[in-house]
N, CA and C atoms as a LAMMPS dump frame, in Angstrom:
ITEM: TIMESTEP
0
ITEM: NUMBER OF ATOMS
306
ITEM: BOX BOUNDS ff ff ff
-5.0000000000000000e+02 5.0000000000000000e+02
-5.0000000000000000e+02 5.0000000000000000e+02
-5.0000000000000000e+02 5.0000000000000000e+02
ITEM: ATOMS id mol type element x y z
1 1 1 N 0.827 -1.193 0
2 1 2 C 0 0 0
3 1 3 C 0.866 1.25 0
4 2 1 N 0.48 2.16 -0.781
5 2 2 C 1.219 3.417 -0.8
6 2 3 C 0.483 4.451 0.04
7 3 1 N 1.241 5.327 0.572
8 3 2 C 0.648 6.402 1.38
9 3 3 C 0.293 7.573 0.477
10 4 1 N -0.915 8.048 0.633
11 4 2 C -1.354 9.205 -0.142
12 4 3 C -1.487 10.39 0.793
13 5 1 N -0.947 11.482 0.378
14 5 2 C -1.124 12.703 1.16
15 5 3 C -2.493 13.281 0.855
16 6 1 N -3.118 13.761 1.896
17 6 2 C -4.408 14.399 1.706
18 6 3 C -4.175 15.781 1.121
19 7 1 N -4.783 16.009 0.013
20 7 2 C -4.629 17.305 -0.641
21 7 3 C -5.453 18.34 0.11
22 8 1 N -4.858 19.496 0.347
23 8 2 C -5.576 20.563 1.034
24 8 3 C -6.723 21.047 0.16
25 9 1 N -7.821 21.316 0.793
26 9 2 C -8.97 21.798 0.046
27 9 3 C -8.749 23.254 -0.343
28 10 1 N -9.288 23.601 -1.471
29 10 2 C -9.034 24.93 -2.04
30 10 3 C -9.459 26.059 -1.118
31 11 1 N -10.611 25.906 -0.462
32 11 2 C -11.104 27.019 0.345
33 11 3 C -10.271 27.246 1.6
34 12 1 N -9.549 26.244 2.071
35 12 2 C -8.741 26.444 3.277
36 12 3 C -7.459 27.194 2.967
37 13 1 N -6.941 27.035 1.765
38 13 2 C -5.698 27.712 1.431
39 13 3 C -5.925 29.179 1.099
40 14 1 N -7.168 29.572 0.836
41 14 2 C -7.462 30.964 0.518
42 14 3 C -7.646 31.818 1.766
43 15 1 N -7.781 31.163 2.903
44 15 2 C -7.964 31.916 4.136
45 15 3 C -6.628 32.483 4.588
46 16 1 N -6.681 33.23 5.688
47 16 2 C -5.451 33.839 6.191
48 16 3 C -4.476 32.75 6.601
49 17 1 N -3.195 33.003 6.46
50 17 2 C -2.203 31.999 6.82
51 17 3 C -2.265 31.651 8.303
52 18 1 N -1.845 30.437 8.607
53 18 2 C -1.848 29.998 9.999
54 18 3 C -0.918 30.889 10.81
55 19 1 N -1.369 31.254 11.996
56 19 2 C -0.533 32.052 12.877
57 19 3 C -0.603 33.546 12.62
58 20 1 N -1.386 33.974 11.663
59 20 2 C -1.466 35.406 11.39
60 20 3 C -2.333 36.089 12.444
61 21 1 N -2.172 37.393 12.58
62 21 2 C -2.969 38.152 13.542
63 21 3 C -4.453 38.067 13.221
64 22 1 N -4.79 38.128 11.945
65 22 2 C -6.194 38.055 11.546
66 22 3 C -6.785 36.7 11.925
67 23 1 N -6.025 35.647 11.752
68 23 2 C -6.498 34.312 12.118
69 23 3 C -6.744 34.192 13.606
70 24 1 N -5.854 34.791 14.412
71 24 2 C -6.027 34.744 15.871
72 24 3 C -7.252 35.543 16.302
73 25 1 N -7.472 36.698 15.654
74 25 2 C -8.65 37.506 15.986
75 25 3 C -9.932 36.749 15.658
76 26 1 N -9.948 36.09 14.507
77 26 2 C -11.12 35.297 14.141
78 26 3 C -11.345 34.172 15.136
79 27 1 N -10.279 33.541 15.559
80 27 2 C -10.385 32.45 16.52
81 27 3 C -10.902 32.961 17.861
82 28 1 N -10.422 34.135 18.283
83 28 2 C -10.901 34.72 19.537
84 28 3 C -12.388 35.063 19.44
85 29 1 N -12.815 35.629 18.314
86 29 2 C -14.238 35.936 18.124
87 29 3 C -15.066 34.654 18.141
88 30 1 N -14.537 33.614 17.524
89 30 2 C -15.231 32.326 17.497
90 30 3 C -15.38 31.768 18.914
91 31 1 N -14.314 31.839 19.708
92 31 2 C -14.373 31.352 21.094
93 31 3 C -15.355 32.178 21.927
94 32 1 N -15.36 33.489 21.736
95 32 2 C -16.311 34.341 22.46
96 32 3 C -17.742 33.972 22.108
97 33 1 N -17.997 33.73 20.835
98 33 2 C -19.35 33.35 20.402
99 33 3 C -19.756 32.002 21.004
100 34 1 N -18.825 31.062 21.041
101 34 2 C -19.119 29.764 21.655
102 34 3 C -19.409 29.904 23.143
103 35 1 N -18.692 30.79 23.818
104 35 2 C -18.948 31.018 25.24
105 35 3 C -20.329 31.629 25.448
106 36 1 N -20.739 32.539 24.56
107 36 2 C -22.084 33.119 24.648
108 36 3 C -23.147 32.041 24.464
109 37 1 N -22.932 31.178 23.489
110 37 2 C -23.887 30.097 23.233
111 37 3 C -23.948 29.156 24.424
112 38 1 N -22.783 28.81 24.992
113 38 2 C -22.754 27.936 26.165
114 38 3 C -23.468 28.579 27.345
115 39 1 N -23.274 29.881 27.524
116 39 2 C -23.931 30.571 28.64
117 39 3 C -25.449 30.553 28.47
118 40 1 N -25.91 30.766 27.252
119 40 2 C -27.352 30.723 27.001
120 40 3 C -27.902 29.315 27.186
121 41 1 N -27.148 28.333 26.722
122 41 2 C -27.608 26.946 26.836
123 41 3 C -27.608 26.471 28.275
124 42 1 N -26.733 27.037 29.087
125 42 2 C -26.658 26.588 30.477
126 42 3 C -27.727 27.232 31.356
127 43 1 N -28.517 28.117 30.806
128 43 2 C -29.593 28.738 31.576
129 43 3 C -30.79 27.798 31.62
130 44 1 N -30.686 26.822 32.503
131 44 2 C -31.757 25.839 32.638
132 44 3 C -32.88 26.412 33.493
133 45 1 N -34.09 26.044 33.157
134 45 2 C -35.272 26.504 33.882
135 45 3 C -35.887 25.305 34.584
136 46 1 N -36.038 25.402 35.901
137 46 2 C -36.659 24.32 36.66
138 46 3 C -38.173 24.459 36.581
139 47 1 N -38.824 23.366 36.242
140 47 2 C -40.285 23.327 36.173
141 47 3 C -40.754 22.299 37.197
142 48 1 N -41.367 22.736 38.302
143 48 2 C -41.82 21.779 39.313
144 48 3 C -42.929 20.882 38.773
145 49 1 N -43.03 19.698 39.361
146 49 2 C -44.073 18.764 38.936
147 49 3 C -45.445 19.36 39.208
148 50 1 N -46.333 19.209 38.248
149 50 2 C -47.697 19.689 38.404
150 50 3 C -48.588 19.005 37.375
151 51 1 N -49.854 18.867 37.722
152 51 2 C -50.83 18.354 36.758
153 51 3 C -51.609 19.508 36.133
154 52 1 N -51.214 20.729 36.449
155 52 2 C -51.854 21.927 35.914
156 52 3 C -51.528 22.043 34.419
157 53 1 N -52.544 22 33.596
158 53 2 C -52.334 22.048 32.147
159 53 3 C -51.799 23.402 31.68
160 54 1 N -52.11 24.47 32.395
161 54 2 C -51.584 25.79 32.023
162 54 3 C -50.068 25.819 32.209
163 55 1 N -49.578 25.168 33.277
164 55 2 C -48.134 25.107 33.5
165 55 3 C -47.47 24.267 32.41
166 56 1 N -48.071 23.161 32.066
167 56 2 C -47.508 22.309 31.018
168 56 3 C -47.48 23.038 29.676
169 57 1 N -48.507 23.826 29.408
170 57 2 C -48.546 24.607 28.172
171 57 3 C -47.425 25.646 28.166
172 58 1 N -47.216 26.301 29.31
173 58 2 C -46.135 27.291 29.417
174 58 3 C -44.778 26.619 29.221
175 59 1 N -44.605 25.427 29.796
176 59 2 C -43.346 24.695 29.641
177 59 3 C -43.131 24.311 28.179
178 60 1 N -44.176 23.864 27.519
179 60 2 C -44.071 23.491 26.109
180 60 3 C -43.686 24.707 25.261
181 61 1 N -44.258 25.861 25.571
182 61 2 C -43.921 27.078 24.828
183 61 3 C -42.457 27.462 25.04
184 62 1 N -41.96 27.269 26.257
185 62 2 C -40.547 27.555 26.521
186 62 3 C -39.651 26.619 25.716
187 63 1 N -40.027 25.346 25.659
188 63 2 C -39.246 24.384 24.875
189 63 3 C -39.257 24.751 23.395
190 64 1 N -40.39 25.197 22.903
191 64 2 C -40.483 25.591 21.492
192 64 3 C -39.586 26.785 21.189
193 65 1 N -39.329 27.608 22.204
194 65 2 C -38.429 28.757 22.044
195 65 3 C -36.967 28.348 22.194
196 66 1 N -36.714 27.052 22.458
197 66 2 C -35.349 26.562 22.569
198 66 3 C -34.776 26.595 23.971
199 67 1 N -35.596 26.815 24.971
200 67 2 C -35.119 26.867 26.354
201 67 3 C -34.885 25.451 26.878
202 68 1 N -33.911 25.31 27.771
203 68 2 C -33.62 24.03 28.41
204 68 3 C -34.394 23.941 29.706
205 69 1 N -35.2 22.908 29.842
206 69 2 C -36.027 22.732 31.029
207 69 3 C -35.575 21.512 31.815
208 70 1 N -35.648 21.642 33.132
209 70 2 C -35.435 20.518 34.036
210 70 3 C -36.753 20.324 34.761
211 71 1 N -37.382 19.187 34.532
212 71 2 C -38.701 18.93 35.111
213 71 3 C -38.563 18.216 36.446
214 72 1 N -39.297 18.699 37.424
215 72 2 C -39.279 18.109 38.749
216 72 3 C -40.138 16.859 38.826
217 73 1 N -39.976 16.141 39.921
218 73 2 C -40.758 14.939 40.179
219 73 3 C -41.694 15.21 41.347
220 74 1 N -42.727 14.388 41.524
221 74 2 C -43.672 14.614 42.625
222 74 3 C -42.968 14.595 43.985
223 75 1 N -43.219 15.614 44.793
224 75 2 C -42.655 15.701 46.135
225 75 3 C -41.185 16.089 46.194
226 76 1 N -40.601 16.472 45.089
227 76 2 C -39.177 16.808 45.049
228 76 3 C -38.91 18.151 45.708
229 77 1 N -37.881 18.191 46.55
230 77 2 C -37.352 19.446 47.091
231 77 3 C -36.103 19.758 46.271
232 78 1 N -36.203 20.622 45.277
233 78 2 C -35.087 20.808 44.349
234 78 3 C -33.89 21.514 44.971
235 79 1 N -32.719 21.019 44.621
236 79 2 C -31.465 21.682 44.945
237 79 3 C -31.037 22.379 43.651
238 80 1 N -31.346 23.662 43.551
239 80 2 C -31.141 24.381 42.299
240 80 3 C -29.677 24.41 41.874
241 81 1 N -28.772 24.527 42.84
242 81 2 C -27.352 24.564 42.497
243 81 3 C -26.911 23.226 41.906
244 82 1 N -27.367 22.141 42.498
245 82 2 C -27.009 20.811 42.009
246 82 3 C -27.595 20.564 40.617
247 83 1 N -28.794 21.034 40.4
248 83 2 C -29.442 20.866 39.095
249 83 3 C -28.897 21.831 38.044
250 84 1 N -28.214 22.876 38.48
251 84 2 C -27.695 23.875 37.548
252 84 3 C -28.763 24.822 37.046
253 85 1 N -29.829 24.977 37.829
254 85 2 C -30.944 25.843 37.435
255 85 3 C -30.898 27.14 38.23
256 86 1 N -30.847 28.237 37.525
257 86 2 C -30.877 29.536 38.181
258 86 3 C -32.2 30.245 37.925
259 87 1 N -33.06 29.588 37.155
260 87 2 C -34.379 30.123 36.842
261 87 3 C -35.421 29.047 37.129
262 88 1 N -36.651 29.477 37.424
263 88 2 C -37.734 28.516 37.632
264 88 3 C -39.037 29.081 37.088
265 89 1 N -39.919 28.182 36.744
266 89 2 C -41.234 28.561 36.25
267 89 3 C -42.178 28.639 37.442
268 90 1 N -42.739 29.825 37.666
269 90 2 C -43.632 30.027 38.812
270 90 3 C -44.935 30.668 38.338
271 91 1 N -45.967 30.497 39.15
272 91 2 C -47.266 31.089 38.826
273 91 3 C -47.406 32.415 39.56
274 92 1 N -47.712 33.464 38.809
275 92 2 C -47.947 34.793 39.373
276 92 3 C -49.218 35.353 38.751
277 93 1 N -50.176 35.665 39.571
278 93 2 C -51.45 36.241 39.108
279 93 3 C -52.113 35.39 38.019
280 94 1 N -52.049 34.082 38.189
281 94 2 C -52.698 33.177 37.247
282 94 3 C -51.923 32.906 35.975
283 95 1 N -50.733 33.499 35.832
284 95 2 C -49.898 33.277 34.654
285 95 3 C -48.576 32.672 35.09
286 96 1 N -47.995 31.848 34.24
287 96 2 C -46.71 31.23 34.542
288 96 3 C -45.597 32.046 33.907
289 97 1 N -44.635 32.436 34.744
290 97 2 C -43.519 33.264 34.299
291 97 3 C -42.219 32.665 34.819
292 98 1 N -41.128 33.015 34.168
293 98 2 C -39.806 32.548 34.575
294 98 3 C -39.192 33.585 35.502
295 99 1 N -38.756 33.136 36.666
296 99 2 C -38.143 34.015 37.668
297 99 3 C -36.849 33.382 38.181
298 100 1 N -35.918 34.194 38.688
299 100 2 C -34.701 33.643 39.293
300 100 3 C -35.036 32.795 40.519
301 101 1 N -34.21 31.785 40.779
302 101 2 C -34.448 30.897 41.915
303 101 3 C -34.028 31.527 43.231
304 102 1 N -33.249 32.577 43.187
305 102 2 C -32.72 33.194 44.412
306 102 3 C -33.787 33.972 45.138
């Protein structure tokens, strides 16, 4: 068997050279964007167990918006720090809203 070198793809050679200042700036911007995405994704919302259909509808709407939900179990005393939830779904004036757990 002969060894074949992988030919570089055309679009990669047209970019800035490796190690250039522009390449580092792009990489830093990329890392910052990933950190923003991770921060948004880590904003979990705790939803306590309930048979209330209005709460379930609110939870479903949050999921449709791309929010990460942690659903509680019957009789659970949640440890928000352990669950990584800094927000929770609560009922205020007959409507379900997201509020900080603190």
